N, C-alpha and C positions, 0 to 999 in steps of 0.2 A: 884530227879533223883535217879535211882537205877542202880547199876553196879553189875551184877550177872553172875553166871555160868562161872566163870573163868576156862579155860581149855586149853588143848594142842592138836594139830593135825599136820599132815604132811603139809609142806609148799606147796603153789600152784605156787609161782613165782620162787623159788630158789631150790626146791627139798629138803629143809632142814626142819626146824621146824617153826610152827606158834602157837602163843598163842592168845587166843580170850576172849572177854567178851561181854555180852549183856547189852546194855545201853538203858534204857527207861526213859522217861520224866514224871514228875508228875504235874508240874504247867504250862506247855505250850503244844502246840499241835504239836510239832516237831515229826517226825517219829522215832520209835525205830531203833537202829543200833546195828549191831555186829561189833565191832572194833577189830583190830588185830595188832600185831607186828610179823614180820617174818624175819628170817635170813637163810643163807646158811648152809649146812650140817657141814662145818668146824667149825662153831661157835654155832651149835645148842645146845650143852650141857650147854652153858651159858645162854640161853634164858629161862626165867621162867615166868609163869602166875602170875606176881607180882601184888599184890594189889596196891603197890606204883606206878607202871607204869600206870595202868588204872585210878587211882584216880587223878594223876597229869595231865593226858591227858584230863580228863573230867571236872575238877572243874572250869576252867575259862569259857568254854562254858556254864556250869550250872549257874554261876553267871550272865553271859551276858544275859541269857534268863529268869532270875528271879526265878530260882529254889530255894526253901527254904532250901533244904537239899540235901546231897549226901550220899546215903546209899551204902556202899561198902562191898561185901562179902570177908572178910579176915581181919587180923590184920594190923594196921598201926603204924609206928614208931611215938612216941610222938613228936620227934623233927620235923618230916615232918608235922605233924598236926599243930604245932606251926608256922612253916614257911609258910604253906598255908594260915593260918589266917592272918599273916602279909602281905603276897603278895596280898590277896584279899582286905585288908584294903587300901593298897597303890593304887591299881587300882580303888577302889571305890572313894577315895579322889580325884584322878586325873580325872576320867571320868564319874562318875555316880552321881545321886542326893542323897541327904541325906537319903531318905527313901528307897533306893534300897537295897534289902536284900543281905547279905553275907551268902551263904549257910553254914549250919552246916554240919560237917562230922560225919557220924554214921558208924564206922567200926564194923564188926561182928568178935569178937575174940580178945583176948588180945595179944598185941605185946610183944614178948620176945627177948631180945638182943641175938646176936650170942654167942654161948658158948665160943668161943675162937677167938675174933676179930683179934688177931695177925696172924692167919693162912690165912687171906684173902690176895690174891696177891697184892703186892705193885706196882700196875700198873696204869698208867694214860692214858686217852684217850682224843681225841678232835673230835668235829664234823667237817666234811670236805665236802665242796661242790665243791672245785676246784677254788673258787673265791678268790678275793684279801684278804678278811678278814681271811679266814681259812688258806690260804697259808702263810700269814704273821704271824699268830699265830704259825704255825709249824716252820717257819724259826726262829722266836725269841726263841722258845723253844729249838731248836737245838743249837743256839748260847749260850744260858744261862745254859743248863744242859747237863752233860755227859750222854751218852746213858744208863749207868747203874744206874742213879739217879732215885729215885722213882717218881719224878716230870717230868721225860722225857717222852714225848708222845710216847707210843708204839703202839697204835691203833688209826686209823682214821675211823670214822663212816660216811658212805655215804648213804643217805636216799632217797628212792623212796616214793613219796606221799606228799612231802612238796613243793619244788619249781618245781619238775618234777612230773606230775601226781597228783597234789594236788587239782585240780578243777574237779568236776564231769562232768561239761559240756564240758570239753576238753578231757576227756578220760585219760587212763593211760600213754600214750606216752612212752611205755616201751622201744621202740627202742632208744630213746634219752638217757634214763638211762643206758641201756646196752652198748651203744656206749661209753658213758663217763666212765663207769666202766672198759671197756677194756683199755682205755687210762690210767686210774689211776693205774691199776695194775702194769704196768712197772714203773711208777713214785713212787709207794709205795716201790718197791724194792730199788730204788735209795735212797729214804728218810729213809729207814730202819724202816718202820712201817707196821703193819698188816692192810690191807684195809678190813673193815667189812661192807658188804652191809646189809641194813635193809629196809624192805618194811612195810608200814603202811598205814591205811586209816583213822587215827584219825582226820585228817583235815576235813573229811566229816562231823564231828559233827557240824561244822559251817565254811564253806570255804569262807565267805565274806572276801575280801582282807583287808579292813580297820580294821576289827576285828582281823584278823591274824597279821597284822603289829603292831597295837597299843596295843594288849593285849595278844595274844595267843602263839606266836611262841617260846618264851623262855620256857614256861611250856611244850609245845609239844616236844621240844628237850630234856628237862629233863626227860620226860616220857620214851623216847627211852633209855636214860641212865639207868633208873631204870629197864627196861625190861631185860637188860644184866648186871645188877648191880653187880652180884656175880663175875664179871670179873675184876672190877676196884675199886680203892680206891678214885679216883676223875676223873671227866670228865669236860673238858674245853669248854666253849662257846665263840666264838670270838665276840668282839664288832663290830657293823656295822657303827660306826661313832660317832662324838661328840654329835649328837642329843640324844644319849642314856644317856647323862649327864643331860638332861632336867628333871625336876620333874613333867612334864605334863603327862608322861607315854609313854612307848614304849614297844613292846612285849617282848624284851629282854633288861635287864637293870641291871647295877651293884648292885642296891638295890633289884631287884626282883630275879634274877637267883639263888643266894645262898639260898634263901628261899625254893627252890624246892629240896634241898638235905635232906638227912636223917642222922641218926647217923652212918650208914654203908657206905654212899656214899656222897661225897662232890661234889657240882656243883659250878664251878668257872667261873666267867665272866672276860675275859682277854682283855687287850689293851684298856680299857675305856679312852677316851681323846686323843687317837692317831688318827690323821687325815688319811683319805684314801690315800692322796698323800704321807704321811710318810710311810704308809704300802707299797705302790708301790715302793718307793725308797729302802725299805728294801729288796725287791725282785729283784731289778735291776741287781744284780750280781749273780743271781741264774738261769741260763738259762734253767735248767730242769723244774723249776717251771713255768717260763714264757711260755715254750712250752706246758704246760699242764693246763694253765689257762682256767677256764670255768666261764664266767660271764653272758652269754646270756640266756635270758628267751624266746627266739623266739620259738613258738610252731611248726614252720614249718621246724625246723632243720632235716636234714637227719641223719641216723645212721652213726656214725664216726665223725660228725661235732661237734665241741665244741662251736663255736661262729659263728654268721651270719656276723659280721663285719659291720652291717648297722644300728642296733637299737641304741637307746640312750646309753644303758649300754656299748655296745661294743665300740662305738665312744668315750665315756667319758674315758674308760679305755685306749684305744689306745692313746688318747691325753695325758693322764697322763704318759704313758710310755715315750713319747717324752719329757715331762716336767722334768722327772728325768734323762734324758740323754741316754735312750735306742736308739741306732742308727738305728736298723732295727727291724721291727715288728716280734715277735716270730711266730712260725709255728701254734700256736693256733688260729691265726686270718687270714682270707683270704686276707685282704687288706695289702699292703706292704708299702704304703706311706700315710702320713697325710698332707693334704694341707688345706689352708683356705676354699676352696670349700667343703671339707669334713666336717669341723667344721660348715659351714653354714647349713648342713643338720640336725644338732642337734636341738631337741625341748625340751626346759626346761619347765617342767609343774608341779613342786612341789618345796617347799622350801628346802626339803632335797637334791634334785638334784642341786638346786641353790648353796647350801653350797659346794658341790664338785667342781663346776665350778669356784666359787670364789677363791678357793685354787689353781686352775690351773694357774691363770694369772701370779703371780710372778715367779712360776716355769718355765713357758714358756719363760719369759723374761730372766731368768738366763741361760736357755739353748740356748739362741740366736735365739729364734723363736718368734720374735716380731710380725710377720705376723699372727701366730696362736693366740697370746695373743690378738691382735686387734679383730680377729674373735670371740674369746670367749667373749670379752667385748660386742660385738654387740649382741650376744645371750643373755647375761645378761640384756642388755638394753631393748631388746624385751620382756623378761620376766617381767621386772619391769613395762613396759608399759601395758602389759596384766593384771598384778595384779592391777595396778591403775584403769583399766577399770572395772575389775570384782569386786573390792572392792569399786568402786564408789568414788575414790579419785581424787582431783584436778578438772580442768576444764572438763576433759573427764568424770569424775564421775558425774559432774553436768549435762552433756549432757545425760548420761545414765539414771539418775533419771528423767529428763524431758521426755526422750523417754518412760520410763515405765509408767509415769503418764498420758501422753497425747496421745501416739501412741501404747500403749499396748506392748511395747518391740519390735516393728517391726524393728527398726533400728538395735538393737542388733542381731536379727535373720539374717539380711542381712550381717552384719559383720562376723558372724560365718560361713555363707555359703561361703563368700569370702575367709576366712582363710582356 
């Protein structure tokens, strides 16, 4: 892989500044890309065509596609080089075969440390999506640090091109981003942070969801931090759940994220081991945060809508709010009441989602909503039955094996149609 022609131009989305680099592949047939980072005019002076930003954005896709090297036009901090090697080794051990190459990094130019590191602003930032994880990170930070403390979050980074507009086949969905940005501006004033919009297409290097989730998104977030790195001493990434403590690999991980930092910029992974329900409980007495929650990934949202109130993520979050004692649904959700019939609409289709629902049952019991707890248990039992079928466990698994051997899977196809 070659990362070349790092440059600056006017922004196309924000009217501010855009930094770009040309990325070409050497050992696979993927198309060349021009990738970019962009921010609004207010923060344009802090956005630089940093080799650190483009290298961190590209190295995980490069390893995934079997590239043997990454040539980057520009000097790279030795600490970042060391960290990238560690992170790629971690991902290889977790997800790849023994003979899969870890790309070598070939920077052009010698990295020189800052002449006076002490002059860099003692400012901290956090990535912010409006979801439970990032809201809870900000809440905990406000409770733990005075506003004038160097570790107090002063900037929140809201990105277009990751969960909004990150898939080429779905288009940019700019109206959803702009609508959420309008909501969050008022909330940012309340929370006493600067809201920094960033636009990027780096996910287009490989926008496969599984690759993004299990390998890429921690490095992608860190690359944005490096693009505006002259502004901060550290940037915080919120944990997404206990799954990130598994050593099998996850795109953002307490062992991975700090590896993406440099001598000039620390990347911190926060709240590892804290459950999603514990985070919801932390937000329960912060109504301004609840009224600005954005958990929904529905591509059909209209401008100004934060959540559809019908998808699995919306329903799961609303049930969690009930479990921690929230009496009335916040304005960020269109639904006002959670009933067992609402819970029956939930479809659990992954072990990570199962983890969230398992945590809900005791909370609902404590909140006096045994009716909802029973409904959640039914959803979990259905999921376990489905897994037993797909994994060919028990007597149902024996039937499926017989079906595949003698009927060519015809029975399974009928079951899927019925579902």
